[in-house]
N, C-alpha and C positions, 0 to 999 in steps of 0.2 A: 371554133376551138376556144376562143377567148371567153366566151360565155359559159362554157362548161367549167373552166377553171374558176371563174368568178362564183358560179353556183356552188361548187365544191367548197370553196373558201367560206362562203356564207353559211353553208350547212355545218361546217366544222366549227365556226364561231358560235352558231346557235346551239350546237351540242355541248360545247364547253360552258356556255351560259346556263343551259338547262341543268347540267350536272352541278354547277355551283349553287343554283337556286334550290335543288333537291337537298344538297348537303346542308345548307343553312336552315331549310325547313325542318329537316330531321333533328338538328341541334336545338332548335327553339331558342327563346331568349333566356336570359339568366333567371328570370322569375319562375320559370318552369323547371329549372334544374334542381335536383336534390343535393343536399350538402354531402360532401364526401366525409365530413367529420360527424360522428354520432352526436346526437343532441345532448347526451349526458356527459360528454367529455368536456374538459376544461382547456381552453386555449390559453397559451401563455404568450403575452405580447412580446414582440422581438426586443423591446427596450427593457424587459424585466431582467434583473441581475441573475446571473447563473452562479450557483454554488460551486466554488472551486476548492479542491482539496488543499489543506494547509501545506505550505512550503516549509520544510524543515531544513534550514540552511545554517544553523548555528551549532557548532560542535560543543557539547556540554562536558563530555568526559575527557580526561587527560589520557594520553598514550593508548588510544583505542585499538592499536594493532600490537600492543604489548612490547614495543621496542624499548621501554624503560618502565621501572616500577612506579613512576610518578602517579600519585593519586590512588593507586591500588593498595589493598590491605596486605597483611603479612602472608597470606596463603600464596601470593604471587611468587615468592621465592621458591616454594615447593612445586609450583606448576610450570615454571620456565625451565628450559634446558633439556627438553625431551623431543627435539626436532623443532619444526616450525611452530610458531605461536606458543600456546600453553596447553597443558593436558590436565583436566580436572576429573575427579571421581576415582573409583566408583563411590557413589553416594554423596549426599549433600553435606555430610559431617566430616568428610575427608579433609585433612589439613591443607590439601592443595586447592581447596575452594577459596575464592577471594571476592572482594567487592570494592566498590567506589561510591562515595556519597556525593550528591550534587544538590544545589538549592532548587526548590520548587515551591509553588503556591497553588492552592486549589484552582482548578480549571486550566492550568498550564497543560499544553499538549506536547507530547514527545514521540519520537520515532526511535525504536531500537533497531539496530542493524547488526547482525552477527554473520560470520562465516565460520562454518563448523563441519566436522566429519567425525565418524566413529574411529576408534583406535584399534582395539583388539577384536572386535566382533563385526560381522557384516553390517549390523544395524545397531543404533543406540538412540536415545532420546535426549536432546538438549533442552534447555529451558531459558526463556526470558523470565526474569524475576526482578521486580522492584518492590522493596519494602518501603512503605511511606511512613514518615515520622512527622509528629507535630512539632510546634515551636519548643515544647518542653522535652524534645527528643524521645517522646514516648511513641510506641507503635500505634499507627492509625489503621492501616490496612495493607494488603499485599496484592499486587497484580502479577499473575503467573500465566504464561502461555508456553506450553511444551511444543516441540517440533521434532520430527523424525530426521535422523541423519544416517548417512551411509558412509562407506569408506571414500567416496568421492566428495570432495569439499563443495559445499553449496552455500549460497547466501540466503538469509532469512530476515524478514522484517516484521515488526509488531508496533502498532500505534496504541498509545495509552494516554489517558488524561489523569492528572493528579487529583485525588479525591478531596472532598471538603476537609479542612483542618490540616492539610499537608503543608509542611514547611521545608521538607527535604525528602529526597528519594535516595535509596541505596540500591544500585544495580549489581547483581551477582553474576559471576562466571561459574556456572555449575551444570552438572548433568542432572537429568530429571529424576531418575530412579536409583535404587540401591546397587544396581548392576551396571549402570551406564557410565562409560568412560568416554569423554568427548574431548576432541582437540578443537580449540578455538584459535583462529588467526585474526579475529576481529570481534570486538564488542563495543559498539559505538552508541552513544545516546545523543540524539540531535533534537534541538528545539527550534522554535520559530525565530 
């Protein structure tokens, strides 16, 4: 009986060794393996720097949630007092539209953050707008980005870079079109 157990044990070991040899033979050595990366792709070394989105952690505007008129233009007085935040429009020429100027130079990056909702209609269009001015206070260019609002307040963001020749930016609190009435509870400009 002892010999049968020994023979079974030996056969079991031989089978395991045989299976391992077959597996290794099927795999081959590394020189025979095809690359999993296509030849025309570029590999990036692990030590290569990774581009990181800019961090905007400096508050540029004063009173970004409209708790005081600090820094805001005269239209602020017409826009405040109609519930939370401020209400602007309809239209960009309405006396309740207002703005705030801040220093900038060419290449500076900014993030605008707004919280807004429509007032009288189910939908409206809000707008991020910065007019860029040169050192002589003359108009250089404008950055505009409209966004759709509903009666439910939502947050919106827009990143922008000051153009060549800029010495200041003026951020506006305004609706986009002639029919748009928008409630803003925040208009914040952040810098790096």
